[in-house]
Structure formats: C-alpha cells, structure tokens
N, C-alpha and C positions, 0 to 999 in steps of 0.2 A: 724920392717918394712924391707922388702926385696927390696922394690921399693918405691921411694919417692911419687909416685902417689897412692900407695895403703895404705889402712888404717888398723887399728887394731880391732880385735874382742876379747874382754876380756870377759870371761865366768865363773864367780864365781858360784859354785854349790857344793852340798854335797850329799853323800850317807847316808841313814838312815836305821833304822831297825836292825834286828839281824845281828851280824857279821860286822857291819859297821866299827868298829875300825880296825879290822884285814884287811878288804878290803881297807880302806884308807891307811893303812901302806904299803900294797903291790901295790895299784893302786891309788896313791895320785895325786898331782898336775900333770898336763900335760903342758909341755912347747911347744913353737913353734917348736923348734928343734926336740923334740920327735915326734911331729905330722908329721913333714916332713919326719922323719925316719920310719913312718908307724904306730905309736901308735895311738889308738883311742883317739879322743879329750876328751872323758869322762873317759878314762881309762878302758873301758869295755873290758874284755879279751875274745874277740870273738873266739879265737883259743881254748878256754876251753869249749865253749858252743856247743850245738848240732845243731846250725843253724848259718848262716852267718848274717852279719849286713843287707845285702840287703833282705834276707828272712824275718828277723824280721821286717824290715821297711814295707815290703809289707803286712805283717800280721797286723801290727798296723793300717795302713791306712784303710785296708778293714774292720777291726772290730771296729773301733772307732765310738762311738755314739755321734753325736753333740747334745748339749742341745738346745732346742728351746721352746719358750713360746707360739708361734702361729703355727698353722698348715699351712704348705705351701709345694709345690712340688719343690724340688731343680731344676727340669728340667725347671721351669718357669724362671730361671736365664740364661739358655743356650744362648738365643738369645742376651741378653745384654752383656754377657761376651764374646761371639764370636765376637762381634763388637769391642772388645778391646783386640786383641791378645797380649800375653806377652811371650817373649822368654828369656831363661836363659842367663845371661851375659857369655862371653867366659870363660871357665875354667882356661885358662892361664892368664886371666886378671880380677880377682875378684875385687869388690869394696873394700872389707875388707878381710884382711888376719887373720887367727887365731893367737892369741897372747899368751893366757894363760887360763888355766882352773884350778880352785882351789876347794878343798873340805874343806877349812878352815872356811867357813861361812855357817851356816845352815839357809836356807831361808824357810819361810813358809807364807801362806796366810790363812785367815779364811773365806773368801767368794769366792765361785768358779767362780762368775761372775765378780769380781772386781780384776783387775790385773794391777794396777798402783802403784807398790811398788818398782820400780827401778828408780833411778835418778843419772845421771853422771854430775859432776861439772868440770871435767878435764879428760884428757886421762887416768890418773892414779887413779882418785877418784870416787868411786861409793858408793851410799847409798842404803841399802836394809833393808827389815824387817826380823828380826830373833827373834822368841819367844817374840813378843810384844815389841821388842827393835829396834830402828833405829840404824843400824850398819854401820860404815864407813869402807869401804874396800879400802886399798891403794895398787894398783897393782904393784907399784915400790918396796915397802918395804915388800909386802906380809903380811901385818898386818891388823887385824880387831879390831876396837875400838867401843865400845858402845857410841853413841852420846846422845840418849834419851831413858831412861828406863821407859816404861809404863806398866810393868808387876806387879806393885803393890808396892808403897813406893819408897823412895829414895834409891839409891844404892851407895856403896862405890867403885864400879868398876871404871876402868880407863875411860877416855873420859869426855865429858861435860855432866853431868847428872844434870838436873835442876828440882827443885820442888819435892814435896812429893805427887805424883799423885796417885789416885786410879788405880786399875788395869783396863786397857782399852783393849778391843779386837779391835786391829787396823784393819780397813778396807781399808784405803787408805793413801797415803803420798804425799808430795811434798817437794822438796829440791832445793833451788836456791839462789844464791847470799848471802850465809852465813845464810840463814833462813831455818828452818825445820818446817813442819807442819804435823800433823797426825790426822786423823779422826777416830771415833769409831762407834761401832755397836749401841750404845745408843745415838747417836747424839753428841758425844763429839768432841771437837776440841782443840788441844794443839799446841802451837807455841813455838819455841825456836830460839833465836838469838845466833848462835854459836860464834859470835864475842864478845858478852858481857856476855853471860850466862843467859840473861833475858828470862823468860818464862811466858806464860799465859795459863790458862785452863778455858774453858767454855763449857757449854752444849747448843748447838745452837737450839736443838729441844727437847721437852718433849714428843713428839708423840711416841707411842709404836712402830711405824714403821719409826722412824726418822733416820735410819742409814745414816752416812755420806758416800756417794758413791764416791765422787771425790773432790779434792781440786786443785785449780790452783792459781798462782800469776799473776798479770799483773800491768802495769803502766798506770795511767790515762793520759789524755792530759795535765793536770796540773803538772804532774811529781810525784804525790803521788803513793805509792805502796798499792795495794789492794789485798785481798784474797777473792776468791769466792768459796763457798762450795755448792755442789750439793747434795741434800738430798732426801731420799725416801718418805718424807712427801710432795712431790710435790713442793718444794721450792728451790730457789737459794737465798743465803744470801751473802752480801758483807761487808767486814770488813776492816777498816783502819789497815794496818799491824803495824803501830807504836803504836796505842792505843788499838787496837782490839775492837773499838767501831763499832757497826753495822751501816752501812751507808744506806742500802736498803734491801728490801725483795721483791722477785718477785714470784708469784704463777703460776703454770702450771697445765694442766688438767691430768697430769700423773706423776709418780715418775720420778725425774730427776736423770739420771745416769752419765751424764758428761756435763760440761759447760766450755767453753774456749773462751777467748777474743782474738780479732785480735790484730795485732801489735800496732795499734794506740789506742786500747782500746775502740773504738766507737761501735764496733759490737761484738756480741757473738753468737756462735753456741751452741745450747742446744739440747741434745738428751736424751731419756729416755724410759720408758715402752710404746713405740709406734713405729710404722713403719715409722712415720714422723720424720723429723729433722727440727728444727726451727732456723731461723736467726733473732735475736732480737736486738733492741737498748739497749746497755748496761745500760745506765742511767735510762731509764724508764721501760724496760722490754717489750716494745711494739713489737709485732711480725711484722717483715718487710717482711718475706717470709716463705713459708712452702715448704720443699723439700720432694718429694715423690719418691718412687722407691724401697726402702728396703722392705723386707717381714716379718721382725721380729723386736724385740726390739734392740736398739743400746746402746752400753756401751763405745764407744770411739769416740773422735773427735780431730782434730788438724788443726791448721792454718799454711799455708805456710807463710814464712817471708814476701812475697810480699804484704800480706794483702788482696789479691783478691781471692786466692784459698784456699779451705779447704777440709778436708777429714772426712768421717764418717765411723765407723766400726760397723758391725751388726752381730747378731746371725745367719743371713742367709748365713754366711761364706764369705761375700763380703766387700770390701772397695769401697766406691764411692767417686769420686772427683767432686767438684763443683766450679763454678766461680760465684762470687757475681754479676757480670755484666750480666750473662746469666743463670738464675736459673730455666729455663723451664725444663731442663733435665740435668742429670749428665754428666760430661766430659768423665768419664771412669768408668767402673765397673770391679774391680779386684777380682778374686776369690781366696780364700785360698785353702789349700790342703785337710783339713779334719774337721776343726772346726771354731767356731765363731772368729771374729776379736775383741779381747778384749783390745788391747792397740795400739795406733797410735802415732808416733812421726816424725816430720820433723827435719832434721838436720838444724842447725842454718843458713847455707848458702843456704838452700832450695834445695840442690842438690838431697837429698835422702828422701824417706819416708819409715819408718819401720812399718810394720803391724804384730803384734804378735797374733798368735793363742793361745788357752788355753794350748796347749801341742805341743811339738815336732818341731814346725816350726815358724820362724820369717822371713818374706819376706821383703827384702830391694829393693825398686823400684827406678829406675833412673828417677827423675822428669825431668831432662834436656832432656831425650830421650822420653818425653811424657808418661812416665810410661810403656813403651813398653818393657823394659828390667828389669830383676830382678835377684838378688842373694838371694837364699834361704838358710838360716842358719838352719841346720838340727841337732837336738839333740833328745834324748829320755827323756821324763819327762815333768811334768807340768811347765808352764812358769809364773813367778810372775810379769814380766814386762820387758820392754826394754827401753834403754835410750842412746842417742847420747851424746858424749862430746861436749861442746860448740864450739870447733873448727872443729867439724865434722870428726876428725881423728880417733875416736874410737866409737864403739857401744858396750854397756854392756847389756847382757841379763842374766836373773837370773832364776834358777830352784831350 
C-alpha cells in the first residue's frame, strides 16, 4: 500500500501451453515495485511483440464474441445505460493499487458460464480451483497449498485433504469462516471444515442435468449456518452445515444459476435460465417479487450488506441494481465492456461492487457514489472469479 486509503489488488494467474516453463522463468511473478517501474502486470513482453498493449486491447474488444442464449439487440440497452452514466475514477486515486501477480498457481474452470471459483478470507489468503483441487494461495508467503483434492482418491500432498472422494468435475465453490464447499457437474456436493478436517460428500441430484451451478452460505435468524445449492434441475436445496441434512427444497420454472440470501437470511435473490430475477421468501420459496429488464439469462447475484439493495448480472453484458423497497424498476443499469457479467461481489463494508466479465475486465464500482464511478481492472485472459477480502482492503481476481 502506497497510501492508507488505497487498497490492494492481488492477481494470481499462470501461463500455460508450450514454452510455459521457459516463459515463467523469464517472466514470472510481478511485484508492485516492478509494475511501478513499467513492467506489465502480467509479465507480457510487449517490447518483443509486433503490437502494443493498446493495439492488442482494441483488437480483443472489437473481435470478442459475447455468448448469449436469447436473441436481443444490444442497442436495446442504450437508453437504460445512458440514464446511468459511469465515469472512471481519477487515475491518481484508484480504489485499489496493484499488489502482486503470480504464476505459481494454475487456475482452471470446466464450465464457461460458471465463474464463482475465487474466494478471499483475508488480504493475504485466497482460495482458487486448480485441476479439480481447491488451492489456498497465501500472498504473504507466496505459497500454494492444496486444501481439498477432488481429482480422484485421497492424496498424500500437503494441506488438509479429507476423504477418499471420487473424481469430481468441480463447477463451483464457496469458502468462508473455515468452511469449504465444492459442487460438481453430476450434482455432487462436498464440504470440508478446515478447522477440524471433517468432510462430507453427497449427491444432491440424480438428474442427468443436475449440475451444481452455485453454492452460498448464510446464517438464519436463529443463528444456524445453512448452505444453499443452486442446480440445473430447477431446484434450490438448503442444508444444515453442521449435519448436512437437507432442510428444504424449492422448485423453479427454469434452471437455477445463482441463489443468495440477504444479510438477515429472510429473503433470497434467485436467477437462472430466464431474463427474470426473483425475490423469494427463504423459508418457503414463495415468490415475493419478479424483477424484469434483463434481456438474457443471469448467472450472478449479490446482496449489499444493508439488506435492501442487491445486484444481478446478466449475459446481456449488464449489471442491474435493485432496491427491495422499490422493485418497479432497477436503480441503475451498468454496462460491461465486451462480455456477460459472470460474477458479482459486494465488499463487506458495502463501499464497492465488483462485476467480473468472462474475460479481460473486472469493474469495481463505488457504491457510495451511486455507482457513478468505476475502476476497471484490465488484464488479458479468462476470469475464473473475483473476491474481496473481508476487510475490503484487497480484491483477488483469478485467471
């Protein structure tokens, strides 16, 4: 940190393919000091290439093809987005300063629409997916440790490895308060308590299309901790985190891509293979309101800590902000640069909202400024997810 008001941007990533080892040796980790001295944050040797960074960025944006399930005209969003103008934060006063980029952790994802595979539990600690393993990356020690191995059978590697699990193609994860959960392509759900090493495995759905699209933890009004899984079989399921007993099942008219509870646990935002977003009663699943405005399927949602505001992210390339007290129309419509909004996170203090596109861009909006100012974190490559540290002092993104 150069300034006490500024925050850190930690950026674990890795180069793959032919010549990766040689490339990593010559262009390995990038520190904040190196970046200030002019080194590219990803270690890309632009001086050895036939085009500049700016030229390649322009080419990427112009040629990128955003994936959509429904037919819509992007121009249909122009009026709504124009009503919510957003300006870049001042270059001399960014919300987050670049801190470190590493190639020591290889991240991957197996479903191009599911990008909730990054979680931060402190400024130094991030959890990412790597070859069907949940890996803990410590930014202070620069060490990566396997926490949960789901690549087939128990492993003798370092870290907390629990259970003799079958190989699971991990589609989504959640990490919070010492608990790790991972969902799979065949409806699998695995939980691990890193404090005790206790783990559980179950298949939440036997449906051929039962992929676990998202997992979230929340606390009920009685204080118990609950896991909610959103599945492609049009169901949300609730589990007691202590016993992993199923508490409830709620059915929807479309595949559920994300479900997240409010701070009090009473309300839940549910999005899926629909242009609608639903606000439902957590206990009963009863629909309380239907939000309209998006033009395609949604794969991301997040609650502001105040419990009144929430955000939805859509394949129409926009993030919409909503207030539960005034759901007739969205508060703001924020457009991305080139792709769908695949992951949304509010910082714990509610000051910032991070919206991750599937590649190249993560937008950090200033909620205190009414989402009218943004810092865009610009990289090259697919994005597996984004996560704020609990104190809001760091944002981790993963490629």
